[in-house]
C-alpha positions, 0 to 999 in steps of 0.5 A: 786537263789543263789548269785553265780549263779546270778554273773555267769549268769551276768558275762556271759551276760556282756561278751556276750554284751561286745564282741558283741559291739566290733564285731559291731565296727569292721564292723561300723568303716572304715578300714584305707587304706595304702597309697603307699609309695614313692620309690626314686632312689638312688643317690649315690654309698652308697645309691645304695648299701643299697637299694639293700641290703634292697630289696633282 
């Protein structure tokens, strides 16, 4: 077998193994759950205007 074919086969197998490891890691590692952010009531007039502009 020529060196080029051997390198091609080995690089293909390496890519498959490398991607297989990352696919397994996505199923093994837990997903971090996002916590609900605390929304506080605006105190002043400026905060009320700012809050209303952000939450259109």
